[in-house]
C-alpha positions in Angstrom: -10.1 20.4 60.3 -11.5 17.9 63.1 -15.4 17.3 63.2 -16.9 16.2 66.6 -20.6 14.7 66.4 -22.8 14.1 69.5 -26.0 11.8 70.1 -28.0 11.3 67.0 -25.2 13.1 64.7 -22.7 10.4 65.6 -25.1 7.7 65.2 -26.4 8.7 61.9 -22.9 9.4 60.7 -21.2 6.3 62.2 -18.3 8.3 63.8 -17.8 10.3 67.0 -14.7 12.4 65.5 -13.9 13.1 61.8 -10.8 14.7 60.4 -11.7 16.2 56.9 -10.2 18.8 54.8 -12.2 21.8 55.3 -15.4 22.6 53.0 -15.6 26.0 52.1 -18.5 26.8 54.3 -20.6 25.3 57.4 -23.3 24.5 54.7 -20.8 22.5 52.7 -19.6 20.6 55.8 -23.7 19.9 56.3 -23.5 18.3 52.6 -20.4 16.2 53.5 -22.0 15.0 56.6 -25.4 14.4 54.9 -23.6 12.2 52.2 -22.6 9.7 55.3 -25.7 7.8 56.0 -29.3 6.8 54.9 -30.9 9.3 57.6 -27.8 11.6 58.1 -29.7 14.6 55.7 -32.7 14.5 58.1 -30.4 14.5 61.2 -27.9 16.7 60.0 -30.3 19.6 59.0 -31.3 20.1 62.4 -28.4 20.3 64.3 -26.4 23.2 65.3 -22.7 23.6 64.2 -20.7 25.3 66.7 -17.1 26.6 66.4 -15.6 27.9 69.8 -18.8 27.6 71.1 -20.7 30.1 68.6 -23.3 28.7 66.1 -22.2 28.9 62.9 -24.8 30.1 60.0 -24.5 28.0 56.8 -22.6 30.7 54.9 -19.7 30.9 57.8 -16.2 30.2 56.1 -14.4 27.3 57.4 -10.3 26.7 57.7 -8.3 23.9 58.1 -7.7 24.3 62.1 -11.1 25.0 63.0 -12.8 22.3 65.4 -16.5 21.9 64.7 -19.0 20.6 67.4 -22.3 18.9 65.7 -25.1 18.8 68.3 -28.5 17.6 67.4 -31.7 19.5 69.1 -32.0 18.4 73.0 -35.2 17.8 74.7 -37.1 17.8 71.7 -36.2 21.1 70.5 
């Protein structure tokens, strides 16, 4: 699967794009990303995960061909 990270999410993970074997769920993806930097857990926990423009809940199942965008809150929210 491909993961695109934006703004603060890219800064704390240290990458703008990643190719990953998909974890089983969106929550699992949060765990994988949170392990990539000291500030990552705090930032990734607040990010929205989107597939095809639709927000993913933590129990959403992921697949090898997915493209997931990781977006931190914008404008303070």
